[in-house]
C-alpha positions in Angstrom: 86.0 70.2 157.7 83.6 71.8 160.2 81.8 69.6 162.8 78.6 69.8 164.8 78.4 68.7 168.3 75.6 66.2 169.2 74.7 64.5 172.5 74.2 60.8 172.4 71.6 59.9 175.1 72.4 56.2 175.0 76.1 56.5 175.7 75.7 59.7 177.7 78.4 61.7 175.9 78.9 64.5 173.4 80.0 63.5 169.9 81.5 65.6 167.2 80.2 64.7 163.7 81.5 65.9 160.4 79.0 68.2 158.6 79.1 66.0 155.5 77.4 63.2 157.4 74.6 65.3 158.9 71.1 65.5 157.3 69.2 68.7 157.7 65.5 68.4 158.4 62.7 70.9 159.1 60.3 70.5 162.1 56.6 71.0 161.7 56.8 74.4 163.4 59.5 75.5 160.9 62.6 75.2 163.1 65.7 73.7 161.5 67.0 70.5 163.0 69.6 67.9 162.1 69.9 64.1 162.4 72.8 61.8 162.0 74.2 58.4 163.1 76.8 58.1 165.9 80.0 56.9 164.1 81.0 54.7 167.2 77.7 53.1 168.2 75.4 53.5 165.2 72.8 55.2 167.3 70.5 57.8 165.7 71.0 61.3 167.1 68.8 64.4 166.7 69.5 68.1 167.4 67.5 71.3 167.1 69.9 73.6 165.4 71.2 77.0 166.5 71.5 79.8 163.9 75.3 79.2 163.7 74.9 75.4 163.2 72.1 76.0 160.6 74.5 78.3 158.7 77.1 75.5 158.5 74.6 73.1 156.8 73.4 75.5 154.0 
């Protein structure tokens, strides 16, 4: 399964999350973004998606 890399601000580390656990959202200005929960700490993480990452979530 493909993964997307998020940065957890609370624990200050990068986290790889499986694509099936990521929710795709759209910002008010039309840019694609993603949000998920950190599997280790349960912290909510948010990321503005690149074109490559957005293609994984379609």
